[in-house]
N, C-alpha and C positions, 0 to 999 in steps of 0.2 A: 443549324442543319436539322432537317426533319427527322423524326424518329422512325426507325424501321420497325414494322409490326412484328417481324420475327424476333427481333431483339427484345421487344416489350414482353413477349410471351415467356421469355426465359427469366424474367424478374419474378421471384416468388410472390411478392405482394400483388402482382397483376396477373398471376397464373390462372385465377378463377374467372377472369373476364372472358366473355364470349367474343367472337370475331368482331361483331358490330361495336360492342363497347370498347374493345381494344383499339379499333380503328379510330373511334372518337377521341380516345385519350392520346393516341399516337399523333393525332393532328394538333394536339395542344402542347404536349411536351416537346422539348428540343434536345437534340444530341450535341453535347459539347466535347471538344477535344482539348486536352491540355498538354503542354510540353513538359519535359522533365524539369523539376524544381519550380514549376509555375504554381503560384498560390491560387487556389480555387476560391477561398474566402478567408478573411482574417477575423480575429477577435474584435467584437464590436461592430461588425458589418451588419447593416440593416437592409440588405438586399431582399430578404424574405424568401430565399430560394433554398431548397434541399436538393440532394443529388443521390443518384443511384449508380453504383459501380457496374460498369459493363466490361471493361478490360483495363489492364494496367495495375498500378499500385498507388494508394493514397495513404498518407499518414495524417491522422486527426490528433491534434495535441492541444494542450492548454498550459497555463502557467499557474503554479501554486503560489502560496503566500511567501515562500522563500525565493520567488522569482526563478524557479527552476522549471524547465520544460518537462511536461509529463505527457507521454504518449497515451491517449485515451483509447484509440482504436485504429486498426488497419482493416477497413471493411473489405469483405470478399465480394465475389460476383453476385449481383442482385441485392446487395445490402445497402440500406439508406445510411446517409450521414448528414448532419445538419437538420434532421427532421424535427426535433423538439422546438428549436428556435423558429422554424418556419410555421409550425402549427400554433405556437404562442404569439407569433408576430413580435418577437423580442430579438435584440441583437444577438449574434452568434457568440456563444461562450467558449468556442474552440476555434482552432485554425486548421485548415485543410490544405495540404501541399501535395502535389503530384510528384511521386518519386521517380516515375518513368513516363513514357508516352501513355496517356490515360484517356479513356473515353467514358463519359458519364451522361446520364439522363438528368436534365435540369427540370425540377418539378416545383410548381408554385402551390400556394394554398388553394387557389381557384381550381387548379387541376385536381387536387384531392377532393374538393367539394363536388365536382362533377362525378368523380369516381364513386364517392359514397352515395350520391344520389342515384346512380345507375346500378351500383352493386353494394348494397348496405353491408353484406357479410364481409366485404373487404376490410371493414373497420376492425374486425377481430384479428385479421392478419397484421394490420398496422399496430394494434395493441401488443401483439406478440413480439414484433420488432422492437417496440419501445421497452417491453419488459426485458428483453435480452440486453439492451443497452443499459437499463437500470441495474440489472444484476452485474454487468461488467463494471459499472461504476462503483457498486458496492464492494466488489472484489478488489478493485484498485485501491479503495479507501482502506480496506483491511490490510492490504499488503504494505501500504505506505504509512499506516498509522504508527506513530512512535510508541514503542513498547518499553516500559520501565521495568528492568529485570527484578528489582526489589518488589514492585507491586505484583508481578506475576507470581513470584515465589511465595509471597505472603498470602496471596489469594488461594493458592493450592496447598498451603501448609496444614497439617493435621494438628490436633491438640497436643499430642506427644512431642511433635517437632517444635512447636512453640515453647513448650516447657524446656526442651533441650537447649533452645537458644537463650532462654532466660537464665538457665543454670550456668551455661558457658559464659554468658555475659557477666554474671555476678562473680563466678569463680575466677575470672581473669581481671578483676578490678582491685584497686587499692583498698576499697572498702572491705572486701573479703579478707585481704591479707592482714589489715589492721585489726579487724574483728576477730579473726582466727588467732592472731598473736596474743591479743588481750585475753581471750577465753583460755587459751593454753597456758598462759602465764598465771592466771588466776587459779586454774585447776591444779597445776603443779604446786604453786605456792601454798594453796590451802592444804593439800595432802602432806607437804613437807612440814608445815606448822603442826598439823595434827599428829604427825609421826605414825606409830603403829596403829593408833586408833582411827586413822583415816580410812575411807572406803577404797582408796587405791594408792597404797603406799609405794614408795620407790621400789622397783623401777617402772611404775605406772603401767602395769600390764593391761588394765582396762582401757586406759587412754590409747595405748598402741592398737588395741583391738578396734576401737572406734575409728582411729585414723586409717587403719587398713581397710575397714568397711567403706569409709568415705572415699578413699582412693579407688577401690574396686567399682563403686557406683559412678563416681565422677568421670572416670576415664571413658567408658562407652558413651556417656551422655555428651561429653565434649567431642567425641568422634562423630556422633550423629550431627551435631551442629556444624562440624568441619565438612562433612559430606554435603550439607545444604549450602555451605559457602562455596564449595567446588561447583555445585550446580549453578549458582549465581554467576561465578566466573565464566563458566562455559556459555551461559546465556549472554553475558556481556560481550564475549568474544564473537558470538554469532551476530549480535547487533552491530558491533564494530565492523564486521565483514560486510554486512548489508550497507552500512553507511559508506564504506570505502568503495564498494561496487557502484553505488549511486554516484559518488564523487567522480569515479573513473568514467562513468557513462556521461556525466555532465561535461567533463573535460573533452571527451571525444566529440560531443555535440558542439562545443565551442570551436573545436578544431575544424569540424565540418563547415560550420558557418563562416569561419575565417577563410577557409579555402574557397567557399562559394563567393565571398566578397572579392578575393583575389581574381577569381575567374570573371566576375562582373566588371571589375576595374580593367582587366585585360581586354574584355570585349569592347568597353568604352574607348580604350586607347586605340584599338584596331579601327573603330568607326571614325575616330578623330583623324587618324593617319590617312584613311581613305579620302576624307573630305579635304 
């Protein structure tokens, strides 16, 4: 279907065109209508077409390495989708499906070439659109990137916190217990043998002082390390929540696809009954 010049003027990318240039472009591009759940293009499609949203809703998605569907974009009025693949003449890396009755402008590389020839400044608008899509992809990667809680905590740890972790790790090991027992035994045995000439005779007042000072210092250091462990546990809980939320979303997506398959099978059965 031919494009309406009035609709073309409402597309931000073409808003700078004058009436004559817009009329030329309108004679080249086509207006396409898509039914609900109709696929506009699929991953690997080499049709070389891009689309501009006029009305309706479209979901643009891809599949990650875990074979999970990732929603890349839901373009608004006047926004392009499938533009990068059309400009590079490469297969589409995403899949676009109409969620409801949708109207789009179908644009080819030749249409863009004519546009740039007649209105070179429109290229800056196109770069702006691509920049927004690039930033959206970066944000998506940041949100979906797997975060290891230990790496995050260690990256933000101060020198004092690292020392506290080392002290707590050594103080809670068998090495510390055996070493402490051996030193205490040697200390008391030496002073018992020396008797009153020892530097710390029974009841070992100096040793008790050292042990009290050690306990007074060790307790807050261990508490510091314990607080960092609590932070790690909270971060792990947040990551587990994100994973569970994604899993629930994937399950809902599978349920929707199964329901759509049931509907398609029902439509096929109705057609076969009529025949």
